[in-house]
C-alpha positions in Angstrom: 40.1 -29.3 -7.3 37.1 -27.7 -4.8 36.1 -24.3 -6.0 34.7 -21.7 -3.9 31.2 -22.2 -2.5 31.6 -25.9 -3.6 31.7 -28.7 -0.8 34.0 -31.7 -0.7 32.0 -34.9 -0.4 33.7 -38.3 -0.3 32.3 -41.8 -1.2 31.5 -44.1 1.8 30.9 -47.4 1.6 28.5 -48.6 4.8 28.6 -52.2 5.5 25.1 -53.5 7.2 26.2 -57.6 6.4 28.5 -59.5 4.5 25.7 -59.6 1.8 24.8 -55.8 1.9 26.6 -52.6 1.4 25.3 -49.1 1.1 26.2 -46.3 -0.9 27.1 -43.0 1.0 28.5 -39.8 0.5 30.3 -37.8 3.6 31.1 -34.6 4.3 34.1 -33.4 6.4 33.7 -30.9 9.0 34.8 -29.6 12.5 32.3 -28.5 14.2 29.8 -30.7 16.2 27.4 -32.5 16.3 27.6 -34.4 12.8 24.2 -35.1 10.6 23.3 -38.2 9.6 20.4 -38.0 6.8 18.0 -40.6 6.2 16.1 -40.7 3.1 12.9 -41.9 1.7 12.8 -45.1 1.3 9.3 -45.3 -1.1 10.2 -46.2 -5.1 9.7 -42.7 -6.5 12.4 -40.2 -7.6 12.7 -39.0 -4.1 14.5 -42.2 -2.7 18.5 -42.3 -2.4 21.1 -39.8 -1.4 20.9 -38.0 -4.5 17.4 -36.7 -3.8 17.5 -32.8 -4.1 16.3 -32.8 -0.5 18.4 -35.1 1.0 21.5 -33.1 -0.7 20.2 -29.9 0.5 20.1 -31.0 4.1 23.9 -32.3 3.7 24.8 -29.1 2.4 22.8 -27.0 5.0 25.2 -28.8 7.6 28.5 -28.3 5.5 27.8 -24.5 5.5 27.8 -24.6 9.4 31.0 -26.4 9.4 29.3 -30.0 10.8 30.1 -33.3 9.0 27.4 -35.6 7.3 26.9 -38.8 6.0 23.9 -39.4 3.7 23.1 -43.0 2.0 20.8 -44.9 0.0 19.0 -48.0 1.0 19.7 -51.4 -0.3 18.5 -51.7 -3.7 18.5 -47.9 -4.4 21.6 -46.5 -6.5 24.6 -48.2 -6.0 23.5 -49.7 -2.7 23.6 -53.7 -2.9 20.8 -55.8 -1.9 17.2 -56.4 -2.7 14.8 -53.6 -2.2 13.3 -54.1 1.0 11.4 -51.1 3.0 11.0 -53.4 6.3 14.5 -53.1 7.0 14.9 -49.6 6.4 16.0 -49.1 10.3 18.8 -51.8 9.9 20.0 -49.8 7.0 19.9 -46.5 9.0 21.5 -47.9 12.1 24.3 -49.3 9.9 25.1 -45.7 8.4 24.5 -44.2 11.9 27.6 -46.5 13.3 29.5 -45.5 10.2 29.6 -42.1 10.9 29.6 -42.5 14.7 32.9 -44.5 14.1 34.2 -41.3 11.8 33.4 -38.2 13.6 32.6 -39.7 17.1 29.2 -40.1 19.1 27.9 -36.5 19.3 25.5 -36.8 16.3 22.5 -35.4 15.4 19.8 -36.9 12.5 17.5 -36.0 9.8 14.8 -37.5 7.6 13.0 -36.5 4.6 9.6 -38.0 3.7 9.7 -41.7 4.8 13.0 -41.1 6.0 11.4 -39.1 9.1 9.8 -42.1 10.4 13.6 -43.6 10.0 15.1 -41.1 11.5 12.8 -41.0 14.6 13.4 -44.7 15.3 16.7 -44.4 15.4 17.2 -41.1 17.4 14.9 -43.4 20.1 17.1 -46.5 19.8 20.2 -45.0 20.5 19.1 -42.7 23.3 21.9 -40.1 22.7 20.6 -38.2 19.4 21.3 -34.4 20.1 18.8 -32.7 17.1 16.2 -34.5 15.4 15.4 -32.7 12.2 12.1 -33.9 10.3 11.4 -32.6 6.9 8.2 -33.5 5.3 7.4 -36.2 7.4 4.5 -38.8 5.6 2.6 -39.9 9.1 2.2 -38.8 12.8 5.3 -39.6 14.7 5.3 -40.1 18.4 7.7 -37.7 19.8 7.0 -37.5 23.7 10.2 -40.1 25.0 12.5 -38.1 22.8 15.2 -35.8 24.6 16.8 -34.8 21.4 15.8 -31.0 20.3 13.5 -31.6 17.2 12.9 -29.2 14.3 9.9 -30.1 12.2 9.5 -28.3 8.7 6.2 -28.9 7.3 5.3 -28.0 3.3 2.2 -26.2 2.9 0.9 -28.9 0.7 0.8 -31.9 2.6 -1.8 -34.5 4.6 -4.0 -31.9 7.0 -3.7 -35.0 9.5 -0.3 -35.2 9.3 0.0 -31.5 9.7 -2.7 -31.3 12.8 -1.2 -34.1 14.6 2.3 -32.4 14.6 1.1 -28.9 15.6 -1.2 -30.2 18.4 2.3 -32.1 19.8 4.3 -28.6 19.4 1.8 -27.2 21.9 3.4 -28.7 24.9 6.7 -29.0 23.4 9.5 -26.1 23.4 10.9 -27.2 20.1 10.5 -25.9 16.5 7.9 -26.6 13.8 7.7 -24.3 10.6 5.4 -24.5 7.7 7.2 -23.3 4.4 4.5 -21.3 2.2 3.9 -22.4 -1.3 6.0 -25.6 -0.6 4.7 -28.8 -2.3 4.4 -32.0 -0.5 8.0 -33.2 -1.3 9.5 -30.1 -1.4 10.4 -30.0 -4.9 9.3 -26.4 -4.8 10.4 -24.4 -1.9 13.6 -26.2 -1.4 15.7 -23.1 -1.1 13.9 -21.6 1.3 14.0 -25.0 3.3 17.8 -25.3 2.5 17.9 -21.7 4.3 15.8 -22.5 7.2 17.7 -25.8 8.0 21.1 -23.9 7.9 19.9 -21.1 10.1 18.3 -23.2 12.9 21.7 -25.3 13.0 23.4 -21.9 13.3 21.2 -20.4 15.9 21.5 -23.9 17.8 25.1 -23.9 17.6 25.2 -20.7 19.2 22.6 -21.6 21.8 24.7 -24.6 22.6 27.8 -22.3 23.3 25.9 -19.6 25.5 24.3 -22.6 27.5 28.0 -23.9 28.0 29.5 -20.4 29.0 26.5 -19.9 31.4 27.2 -23.1 33.2 30.8 -22.6 33.4 30.5 -19.1 34.6 28.0 -20.4 37.4 30.7 -22.8 38.3 33.3 -20.2 38.8 31.0 -18.1 41.1 30.3 -21.2 43.4 34.0 -21.7 43.5 34.0 -18.2 45.3 36.0 -15.1 45.3 39.4 -16.8 44.2 37.9 -17.4 40.5 36.4 -13.9 40.1 39.8 -12.5 38.3 39.1 -15.5 35.6 35.4 -14.7 35.3 36.2 -10.9 34.6 38.7 -12.0 32.1 36.6 -14.3 30.3 33.9 -11.8 30.1 36.1 -9.2 28.5 37.3 -11.6 26.1 33.8 -12.2 24.8 32.7 -8.9 24.7 35.9 -8.1 22.2 34.5 -11.6 20.3 
């Protein structure tokens, strides 16, 4: 039984090949886009779908009514196969395809620590990612070719070189970058603040997308001429009541 405030997760088996399957957890949701959460691939306790930050990213998505899928790379947790960080992208592509088959092609991607590198690589490869959320990336990443809206969350305690690189990139990009005061390099401290910020960003992004869609539709009605003015007025009154 799911109690108030809890989220229902369902096990997912992600097929990479005949020999490799990955452990996953899937959240249902009616809103779009869905979110794929890429975990770290390092051998520390922060790897895999049960890492606190990875779980919180999925919960932040669920709080906004969106579906999500998080997974463990091969050789980690219940995922079958020998651990191989060089195959991280292959694992993540299989997870992306699994989520796409489940909820459709309107997807966003998030990555934590080295998973941020994986998430960026997938976003570039599929070319149709709506949002890219990077949490505590461990290396500078090239973002100039991305069409996705990018949100970078950095801990206060991190490599100065990585932070300065991201801050320089965002001087010319109309995206979001935030530094969470007091957070350690892996966000084990500052986790609650991280979850709140991601949830608020996702909610704000959803509202922005709806406003943009409404504006485009209203512009089309105006172009259509006076015959559509009554319909435009009706929609405006309904939105004011909302």
